[in-house]
C-alpha positions in Angstrom: 0.0 0.0 0.0 1.4 3.4 -0.9 2.0 6.0 1.8 -0.5 8.3 0.2 -3.3 5.7 0.2 -2.4 4.7 3.7 -2.6 8.3 4.9 -6.0 8.7 3.2 -7.3 5.6 5.0 -5.9 6.8 8.3 -7.7 10.1 7.9 -10.9 8.5 6.8 -10.9 6.2 9.9 -10.5 9.2 12.1 -13.5 11.0 10.5 -15.6 7.8 10.7 -14.7 7.4 14.3 -16.0 10.8 15.1 -12.6 12.3 16.2 -12.8 15.3 13.9 -13.7 17.9 16.6 -11.4 21.0 16.4 -8.6 21.2 19.0 -8.4 24.3 21.1 -5.5 26.8 20.8 -3.8 27.6 24.2 -4.9 31.0 25.4 -1.5 32.5 25.5 -0.7 31.3 22.0 -4.0 32.6 20.8 -3.3 36.1 22.1 0.2 36.2 20.5 -1.2 35.0 17.2 -3.8 37.7 17.3 -1.1 40.3 17.6 0.7 38.8 14.5 3.4 36.9 16.4 4.3 33.4 15.3 4.0 30.7 18.0 5.6 27.3 18.4 3.2 24.6 19.5 3.4 20.9 20.4 0.8 18.9 18.4 -0.8 15.7 19.6 -2.7 13.4 17.2 -5.5 11.0 17.7 -4.0 7.5 18.1 -6.4 5.6 20.3 -6.8 2.8 17.7 -3.0 2.4 17.6 -2.9 2.0 21.3 -5.8 -0.5 21.3 -4.0 -2.7 18.7 -0.8 -2.5 20.7 -2.6 -3.4 23.9 -4.1 -6.4 22.3 -0.7 -7.5 21.1 0.7 -6.7 24.5 -1.5 -9.2 26.2 0.4 -11.9 24.5 3.8 -10.6 25.7 5.3 -10.8 29.1 4.3 -7.9 31.4 2.3 -6.2 28.5 5.5 -4.2 27.6 6.0 -3.1 24.0 8.8 -5.0 22.4 11.0 -3.5 19.7 8.8 -4.8 16.9 5.7 -3.3 18.5 7.4 0.1 19.0 8.4 0.2 15.4 4.9 -0.8 14.3 3.5 2.0 16.4 6.0 4.5 15.0 4.9 3.6 11.5 1.2 4.0 12.4 2.0 7.4 14.0 3.7 8.4 10.8 0.6 7.5 8.8 -1.6 9.5 11.0 0.7 12.6 10.9 1.0 12.3 7.1 -2.8 12.1 6.8 -3.0 15.5 8.6 0.0 17.2 7.0 -1.5 17.9 3.6 -0.2 20.9 1.6 -3.4 22.8 2.4 -3.2 22.1 6.1 0.4 23.0 6.4 0.2 26.4 4.6 2.1 28.9 6.8 3.2 26.0 9.1 6.8 25.1 9.7 7.7 21.6 10.9 10.3 22.0 13.7 10.6 18.4 15.0 9.0 15.0 14.9 8.7 12.7 17.8 8.9 9.4 16.0 7.7 7.2 18.8 5.1 9.6 20.0 1.8 10.6 18.3 3.2 14.2 18.5 5.2 16.8 16.6 6.5 20.3 17.1 5.4 23.0 14.7 5.6 26.8 14.2 2.4 28.6 13.1 3.0 31.9 11.4 -0.6 33.1 11.5 -3.8 32.7 13.4 -5.5 31.4 10.4 -2.9 28.7 9.9 -3.1 27.6 13.5 -6.9 27.5 13.4 -7.0 25.6 10.2 -4.5 23.0 11.5 -6.5 22.6 14.7 -9.6 21.8 12.7 -7.9 18.8 11.1 -9.7 15.6 12.2 -6.5 13.9 13.2 -5.4 16.7 15.6 -6.2 15.9 19.2 -4.6 18.8 21.1 -2.2 21.7 20.8 0.2 22.6 23.7 2.4 25.5 24.5 6.1 25.0 24.5 6.5 26.1 28.2 9.9 26.6 29.8 11.0 24.4 32.6 13.7 25.0 35.3 16.1 23.0 37.3 14.7 22.2 40.7 17.5 22.9 42.8 26.6 11.0 52.9 23.9 10.0 55.0 21.1 9.6 52.5 22.2 6.1 51.4 22.1 4.4 54.9 18.8 6.1 55.5 17.2 4.2 52.6 19.1 0.9 53.3 21.2 1.1 50.2 24.5 -0.3 51.6 22.8 -3.6 52.6 21.1 -3.9 49.2 24.4 -3.4 47.4 26.2 -5.9 49.7 23.6 -8.5 48.6 24.6 -8.0 45.0 21.6 -5.8 43.9 23.2 -2.8 42.3 21.4 -2.3 39.0 23.7 -4.7 37.2 22.9 -8.0 38.9 21.1 -9.2 35.7 24.2 -8.9 33.5 23.6 -5.8 31.4 23.5 -2.8 33.6 20.3 -0.8 33.8 20.4 2.8 32.6 18.7 5.9 34.0 18.0 8.6 31.4 18.6 11.9 33.1 16.9 14.7 31.2 18.7 17.8 32.6 21.3 20.5 31.9 24.3 18.4 31.0 27.1 16.7 32.8 30.7 17.2 33.8 32.2 14.0 32.4 35.6 14.5 34.2 33.8 14.4 37.5 32.9 10.8 36.7 36.3 9.7 35.5 35.3 9.9 31.9 37.1 11.4 29.0 34.1 10.9 26.8 30.7 9.1 27.2 31.5 5.5 27.7 35.3 6.1 27.8 37.2 4.5 29.4 35.2 1.3 29.8 34.7 2.1 33.5 32.9 5.3 32.7 29.3 4.9 33.8 28.0 7.9 31.7 27.2 6.0 28.5 25.5 8.9 26.7 26.0 12.7 26.9 24.3 14.6 24.2 22.3 17.8 23.6 18.7 17.2 22.5 16.5 19.1 20.1 17.1 22.8 19.9 18.9 23.0 23.2 22.2 24.9 23.4 23.3 23.2 26.6 23.4 24.0 30.3 26.4 24.3 32.6 26.2 20.7 33.8 26.4 21.3 37.5 22.8 20.4 38.3 22.8 17.5 35.9 26.1 16.2 37.4 24.7 16.2 40.9 21.4 14.6 39.8 23.3 11.9 37.8 25.7 11.3 40.7 22.8 10.7 43.1 21.1 8.2 40.8 24.5 6.3 40.3 25.1 6.4 44.1 21.9 4.5 44.8 22.3 2.1 41.8 25.9 1.4 42.2 26.2 -0.8 39.1 23.9 1.1 36.8 24.6 3.7 34.1 23.4 7.2 33.2 22.4 8.6 29.8 22.5 12.4 30.0 20.3 14.2 27.7 20.9 18.0 27.9 17.7 19.8 27.1 18.6 23.2 28.6 19.5 26.4 26.9 21.0 28.4 29.7 18.8 28.4 32.8 15.7 26.8 31.3 14.5 23.9 29.1 11.7 23.9 26.6 8.9 21.3 26.9 9.5 20.4 23.3 13.0 19.3 24.1 11.9 17.4 27.2 9.5 15.5 25.0 12.3 14.9 22.5 14.3 13.4 25.4 11.4 11.1 26.4 11.0 10.0 22.7 14.8 9.3 22.6 14.5 6.9 25.6 11.5 5.1 24.0 13.3 4.5 20.7 14.1 0.8 20.7 17.5 1.6 19.3 18.2 3.2 22.7 15.8 1.5 25.0 17.1 -2.0 24.3 20.8 -1.1 23.7 21.1 0.6 27.0 18.5 -1.4 29.0 16.7 1.8 30.0 14.8 1.4 33.3 13.9 4.9 34.3 13.7 8.5 33.1 14.5 11.2 35.7 13.0 14.7 35.4 14.5 17.0 38.1 12.8 20.0 36.5 9.5 21.8 36.6 7.5 24.7 35.4 6.9 26.3 38.8 3.1 26.3 38.4 1.0 25.1 41.4 -1.2 22.2 40.2 -3.6 21.3 43.0 -4.8 18.2 41.2 -3.3 15.6 38.8 -2.7 17.6 35.6 -4.2 15.2 33.1 -6.2 17.8 31.1 -4.3 20.0 28.8 -0.9 18.4 29.7 1.6 17.6 26.9 3.2 15.0 29.2 0.3 12.5 29.6 0.8 10.7 26.3 4.6 10.6 26.4 4.6 9.3 29.9 2.1 6.6 28.9 4.2 5.7 25.9 7.3 5.4 28.1 5.4 3.1 30.5 4.2 1.0 27.5 7.9 0.6 26.6 8.7 -0.6 30.2 10.3 2.7 31.4 9.3 4.4 34.6 9.2 8.2 34.7 10.3 9.9 37.9 10.0 13.7 38.6 10.7 16.2 41.3 7.7 17.7 43.0 9.2 21.2 43.1 10.8 23.6 45.7 8.1 26.2 46.1 7.1 25.1 49.7 3.5 24.3 48.6 1.4 22.1 50.8 -1.4 21.3 48.4 0.1 21.2 45.0 3.1 20.6 42.8 4.7 21.6 39.5 4.6 19.9 36.1 5.6 17.5 34.9 5.5 15.9 38.4 1.7 16.4 38.5 1.2 14.2 35.5 -0.7 10.9 36.0 1.7 8.0 35.8 4.7 9.9 36.9 6.4 8.9 40.2 6.5 12.3 41.9 9.0 12.8 44.7 9.3 15.2 47.6 12.3 15.7 49.9 13.1 14.8 53.5 16.3 15.5 55.5 18.6 12.6 56.1 20.0 13.8 59.4 20.0 16.7 61.9 21.6 19.5 60.0 20.7 22.3 62.3 18.5 25.2 61.2 18.3 25.6 57.5 17.1 28.7 55.6 15.9 28.3 52.0 14.6 30.7 49.4 10.9 29.9 50.0 11.0 29.1 53.8 13.1 28.3 56.9 13.4 25.1 59.0 14.4 26.1 62.5 15.1 22.4 63.3 16.0 19.5 61.1 16.1 15.7 61.7 16.2 12.5 59.7 12.9 11.9 57.9 11.5 15.4 58.5 9.9 16.8 55.4 11.9 19.8 54.2 9.9 23.0 54.3 10.7 23.7 50.6 9.3 20.4 49.3 6.0 20.7 47.4 3.4 18.3 48.9 0.0 17.2 47.8 -2.4 14.3 48.4 -1.3 12.9 45.0 2.4 13.0 45.8 3.9 9.5 45.3 7.0 9.3 47.5 9.5 11.0 49.7 13.3 10.6 49.5 16.5 12.3 50.9 17.0 15.7 49.3 19.0 18.0 51.5 22.7 18.7 51.1 23.3 15.8 48.7 26.9 15.7 47.6 27.2 13.8 44.3 28.8 14.1 40.9 31.3 16.7 42.2 28.6 19.1 43.5 26.5 19.6 46.6 22.9 20.6 46.3 19.5 20.4 48.0 16.0 20.1 46.7 13.4 17.7 45.3 15.8 17.5 42.3 18.1 15.5 44.6 15.3 13.4 46.0 14.0 12.4 42.6 17.2 10.6 41.4 17.3 8.6 44.6 14.0 7.1 43.5 15.1 6.8 39.8 18.2 4.9 41.0 16.0 2.7 43.2 13.8 1.9 40.2 16.9 0.8 38.2 17.9 -1.5 41.0 14.5 -3.1 41.3 13.9 -3.4 37.5 17.3 -5.2 37.3 16.7 -7.4 40.3 13.1 -8.3 39.4 12.9 -8.1 35.6 9.8 -10.4 35.5 7.7 -7.8 37.4 5.5 -5.1 35.8 6.0 -1.4 36.3 3.0 -1.5 38.5 4.6 -4.1 40.7 7.8 -2.1 40.9 5.9 1.0 42.0 4.0 -1.1 44.6 7.4 -2.2 46.0 8.4 1.4 46.5 5.1 2.6 48.0 4.1 -0.4 50.1 7.5 -0.8 51.8 8.4 2.8 52.4 8.6 4.3 55.9 5.4 6.3 56.6 6.3 10.0 57.1 3.8 12.6 58.3 4.3 16.1 56.8 3.8 18.3 59.8 2.7 21.2 57.6 -0.4 19.5 56.2 -0.8 16.1 58.0 -0.3 14.2 54.8 1.3 10.8 55.3 3.5 9.5 52.4 6.1 6.7 52.2 9.7 7.6 52.3 11.9 5.4 50.0 13.2 2.3 51.8 15.3 0.5 49.2 16.2 -2.4 51.6 12.6 -3.4 52.2 11.6 -2.7 48.6 14.3 -5.0 47.3 13.3 -8.0 49.4 11.7 -10.9 47.5 8.0 -10.4 47.0 7.4 -13.9 48.6 9.7 -13.2 51.5 6.8 -13.3 54.0 4.5 -16.4 54.3 1.5 -14.2 53.6 3.2 -13.1 50.3 3.7 -16.6 49.0 3.5 -16.8 45.2 0.9 -19.1 43.6 2.1 -21.9 41.3 -0.4 -23.4 38.9 -0.6 -26.3 36.5 0.6 -29.9 36.6 4.2 -28.9 35.8 6.3 -25.8 35.5 9.4 -23.9 36.5 9.8 -20.5 38.2 12.8 -18.4 38.8 13.2 -16.2 41.9 15.7 -15.5 44.6 16.2 -15.2 48.3 18.7 -12.3 48.5 17.6 -10.0 51.3 15.0 -12.5 52.4 14.4 -13.0 56.1 12.8 -15.4 58.5 9.6 -14.8 60.4 8.9 -15.4 64.1 7.5 -18.9 64.6 8.8 -20.2 61.3 10.2 -23.8 61.5 13.8 -24.8 60.7 13.3 -26.1 57.1 15.0 -29.5 56.5 16.4 -29.4 60.0 18.6 -26.3 59.4 18.1 -22.8 60.9 18.6 -21.2 57.5 17.5 -17.6 57.7 16.5 -16.5 54.1 13.3 -18.3 53.3 10.9 -17.5 50.4 7.5 -19.1 49.9 5.3 -20.5 47.2 2.1 -22.5 47.3 0.5 -25.0 44.9 -2.9 -26.5 44.9 -2.9 -30.0 43.5 -5.3 -30.2 40.5 -5.5 -34.0 40.9 -4.1 -36.8 43.0 -0.7 -38.2 42.1 3.0 -38.1 42.7 4.6 -34.7 42.8 8.2 -34.1 42.1 9.6 -30.7 43.3 13.3 -29.7 43.1 15.6 -26.7 43.2 17.9 -27.9 40.5 19.5 -24.9 38.7 19.6 -22.7 41.9 22.8 -20.9 42.6 23.3 -21.9 46.3 22.8 -24.7 48.8 19.1 -24.8 49.3 16.7 -26.2 51.9 13.4 -27.4 50.5 10.4 -28.2 52.6 6.7 -28.9 51.9 3.9 -28.1 54.4 0.2 -27.9 54.8 -1.5 -25.4 57.1 -2.7 -21.8 57.3 0.0 -19.9 59.3 3.7 -19.8 59.4 3.7 -20.9 63.0 1.0 -23.6 62.5 2.4 -25.8 59.8 2.2 -29.6 59.3 5.3 -31.0 57.7 4.8 -33.2 54.6 8.4 -33.8 53.6 11.8 -31.9 53.4 15.2 -32.2 51.9 18.6 -30.5 52.4 20.3 -31.6 49.2 20.2 -34.6 46.9 23.8 -34.6 45.8 23.2 -32.4 42.7 25.1 -29.2 41.8 25.3 -26.3 44.3 23.6 -28.4 47.0 20.2 -28.3 45.4 17.4 -30.5 46.8 14.5 -32.6 45.5 11.4 -34.2 46.9 8.7 -36.7 46.0 5.3 -36.9 47.7 1.8 -38.1 47.0 -0.6 -35.2 46.5 -4.2 -35.1 47.5 -6.5 -33.5 44.9 -7.5 -30.0 46.0 -4.9 -29.8 48.8 -2.9 -26.5 49.0 0.7 -27.3 49.6 3.1 -24.7 51.0 6.6 -24.7 49.7 9.5 -23.1 51.5 13.0 -22.6 50.0 15.7 -21.4 52.4 19.5 -21.3 52.3 21.7 -23.7 54.2 23.2 -21.6 57.0 21.6 -18.5 55.6 23.0 -18.9 52.0 21.3 -16.8 49.3 21.2 -16.3 45.6 19.1 -17.2 42.6 16.3 -19.8 43.1 14.9 -22.1 40.4 11.9 -24.1 41.5 10.6 -26.9 39.3 7.5 -29.0 39.8 5.6 -31.8 38.1 2.6 -34.0 38.8 2.3 -37.6 37.6 -1.3 -38.8 38.0 -0.4 -42.3 36.7 2.6 -43.0 38.9 2.9 -46.5 40.3 5.6 -48.6 41.9 5.9 -52.4 42.0 7.2 -53.2 45.5 8.2 -56.6 46.8 9.4 -57.8 50.2 11.4 -60.9 51.3 12.7 -62.3 54.6 15.9 -64.2 54.9 17.9 -65.8 57.7 18.6 -69.2 59.3 15.8 -71.7 58.3 16.4 -73.7 61.5 17.0 -72.6 65.0 17.3 -73.8 68.6 15.1 -72.6 71.4 16.8 -70.2 73.7 19.2 -68.9 71.0 19.5 -65.6 69.2 19.6 -65.2 65.4 19.8 -62.4 62.9 17.3 -62.0 60.0 17.1 -59.7 57.0 14.1 -57.9 55.6 14.7 -56.8 51.9 12.4 -54.4 50.1 12.8 -53.9 46.3 11.1 -51.3 44.0 10.8 -52.6 40.4 9.2 -49.2 39.3 8.3 -47.8 37.0 8.3 -44.7 39.4 10.1 -44.1 42.7 7.9 -45.0 45.6 7.2 -42.5 48.3 6.0 -43.2 51.8 7.3 -46.7 51.8 6.5 -48.6 55.0 7.4 -52.2 55.8 5.6 -54.1 58.6 7.0 -57.3 60.3 4.8 -59.5 62.4 6.4 -61.7 65.1 5.2 -64.9 66.8 4.8 -64.8 70.6 8.0 -66.9 71.0 10.2 -64.2 69.4 11.5 -61.2 71.2 13.4 -58.3 69.7 17.1 -57.9 70.5 18.0 -55.2 67.9 16.1 -53.2 65.2 17.2 -50.6 62.6 16.7 -47.0 63.5 13.9 -46.7 60.9 11.8 -49.3 62.7 9.6 -49.1 65.8 8.1 -52.1 67.7 4.6 -52.1 69.1 4.0 -55.5 70.7 4.4 -58.2 68.1 4.4 -55.7 65.2 7.4 -53.9 63.9 6.9 -50.9 61.6 9.7 -49.6 59.4 9.5 -46.2 57.7 11.7 -46.5 54.6 10.5 -43.2 53.0 11.3 -42.8 49.3 12.7 -45.8 47.4 13.9 -45.1 43.8 13.1 -47.2 40.8 15.5 -50.2 41.0 16.3 -49.4 44.6 16.7 -51.9 47.4 16.3 -51.3 51.1 17.9 -53.8 53.5 16.7 -54.0 57.2 18.6 -56.1 59.6 17.0 -57.3 62.9 17.9 -59.7 65.7 15.4 -62.0 67.5 15.7 -64.2 70.5 13.6 -67.4 70.7 12.0 -68.6 73.9 9.8 -71.7 74.4 9.9 -72.3 70.6 9.4 -75.6 69.0 8.4 -77.2 65.8 7.8 -74.5 63.2 7.4 -70.8 63.9 6.6 -68.1 61.3 7.6 -64.5 60.5 5.3 -62.4 58.3 6.0 -59.1 56.4 4.1 -56.7 54.2 5.1 -53.6 52.2 3.2 -50.6 51.0 3.7 -47.0 49.7 1.8 -43.9 48.6 1.6 -45.2 45.1 -0.6 -47.9 43.5 1.2 -51.2 43.1 0.6 -52.9 39.7 1.6 -56.3 41.2 0.1 -56.5 44.6 0.9 -60.3 45.0 4.5 -59.7 46.2 3.5 -57.1 48.8 3.5 -59.8 51.5 5.7 -62.7 52.5 6.3 -65.2 55.3 9.3 -67.1 56.6 9.2 -70.4 58.4 11.7 -71.3 61.1 12.1 -75.0 62.2 13.4 -75.8 65.6 15.7 -78.8 66.6 14.5 -81.4 69.2 15.6 -80.5 72.7 18.9 -82.2 73.8 18.1 -82.5 77.6 14.5 -83.5 77.7 12.8 -86.4 79.6 13.7 -90.1 78.9 11.0 -91.7 76.8 8.8 -94.3 78.4 9.5 -97.9 77.3 6.8 -100.6 76.8 6.6 -103.5 79.2 8.5 -106.0 77.0 11.2 -103.4 76.6 11.5 -103.0 80.4 11.9 -106.9 80.8 14.6 -107.0 78.2 16.5 -104.1 79.7 16.4 -105.8 83.2 17.7 -109.0 81.7 20.6 -107.3 80.0 21.5 -105.5 83.2 21.4 -108.7 85.2 23.6 -110.5 82.7 26.1 -107.7 82.9 26.3 -108.0 86.7 26.9 -111.8 86.6 29.7 -111.5 84.0 31.5 -108.9 86.0 31.4 -111.2 89.2 32.5 -114.6 87.5 36.2 -115.8 87.9 38.5 -115.4 84.9 38.7 -118.5 82.6 41.7 -120.8 82.7 44.0 -121.0 79.7 43.1 -124.3 77.9 44.6 -124.5 74.4 44.0 -121.4 72.4 42.9 -118.5 74.5 39.4 -117.5 74.3 38.9 -113.7 74.0 35.9 -111.7 74.5 35.2 -108.9 72.0 36.1 -106.4 74.7 39.4 -107.9 75.7 42.7 -106.5 74.4 45.6 -108.6 73.2 47.9 -109.6 76.1 51.4 -108.4 75.8 54.0 -111.0 74.6 
């Protein structure tokens, strides 16, 4: 399709959608045009259909963030809309000054009132904004927000590999103050971009250096892209928008891993409500958010207690006021005086309102080779914190990142107006979302894998010692079994020695243990577990670090609803025995699979004549029954249990019996039971058997004959000697 045809169709769609109402000219611009003066105006075009299409595409992408292809597609659609409006007739006496490729906006000069009114009537034009000037809003702050502990845990804005970047839209930077000879040079230089944007002629760099230094101090591994939008003491809105557009451009957004834009500047106007109507910042901020970039702005230093400056008042922007980070004595400022100061006291110059987002340290901040005070210094503390959090938790949405900042901050009451706002607490904000038992993350499905971490995690009061170790950095998940079956859970792929435990229950101090494992011999001391799940049961999963270790966690799970295990049991030992003696016997359990068997229990039943001398530790006797908890038996695995029995009053044949069972169904139940017969020898010292009467007579006769032969005289030697069979040969 040709660009001309595409432009005509775009314009036609706007007319058919009823978006052709004329845009209003700003009052100040109208007055100047009436006196014959040309005016420079920022133009916004109707692009709702583009956003709806992108949103539909976004629902199929992680976190609904526009990827590079979507950003380029939107830019092409914006171009079509602009071309549809910019016909030769519509642009008569109109000079094109700048285009914001990734925004449905442009910057134009209108030479006459008629030209401006004609352009405003174009159906694709949504609004016209004045190019208002903005002004710069002019160490103990890091410990106050917990930053040293966060950095010590490895969370510095570069933990994910590619360092995050904060785009600072300000008045330039003194590269030498950051050890740089040029942007990105040498390799250790953390200022990766330093350029003048739009029509700006450049500022002196002092304010921008301090702001950049504050952001880099918080995010100790991150980088800064400095976009100088100032000409002397002020910056134009058109150049600020050009800076936002630069950050959104995928050639920059992806290359520099841009996480946040910092705007330590404002127009000085008192907006007592969110400035959504008539603001040129609403759409650019929304586009930045769609690209996965948070926008942070200083609330202003006019000492207002019910309003703030633009762009901080813009919906979607994280607006930041200032607190002291220590007792600095009495402080006099241009707009007010604080007779006393203290850590977490709101500075009297800090603009405040009910719609303010956060507070952060902003007094006497020394950074980037300069010292300064103001909400300008508070804002980059938050922008740096965003860089740390986006890098540490890349799977989270911008909304979740903001919730971390606001929900974990220290509640501070502004004594001037009673408004309570959270003061940035990076340490608490950087803890894992599932650090607390109540914040456990839900797992779903029959199988899956999830990444996380336990850096900066803590342990709660009443929490058990998982897998028998005190640990100290536990994180929690929970999973409801969609069906009954065998569950396999492991931490394979984690970066530290894990403790893995499964529970049921409703509170961290009221848990019932299901199973646990310290490690299974795999890399980094990872662990694995098998257990039989009950359909509909919610299982609570804790992962801790052995002796408080921490790092990246990988949790894998799978459910096998068809799992079974063919178990068999056998008894061996002496097949014959003597009463009153002690013998050893062996109980052997084998798993022929196909799955590992969990909850394996062997039961041995003894006759009354057998008493136990010794049992394995896994076995417990209760009368004539011995129960042995074997636990998990892998496919092809064999468990051998040795026990010793003493026999008393045993005779004939006595029997031992054994059974085996597990959590899993057994496809061959016939070998789940066995018996062993023990035959006893006749006693060696029992009663003499009773003889019959004829036997008694014969025995008496033999005894009598023996007595007679012993008393008779020895025979005389007549001829050859006669010898009895008992006589020995006489000596010669």
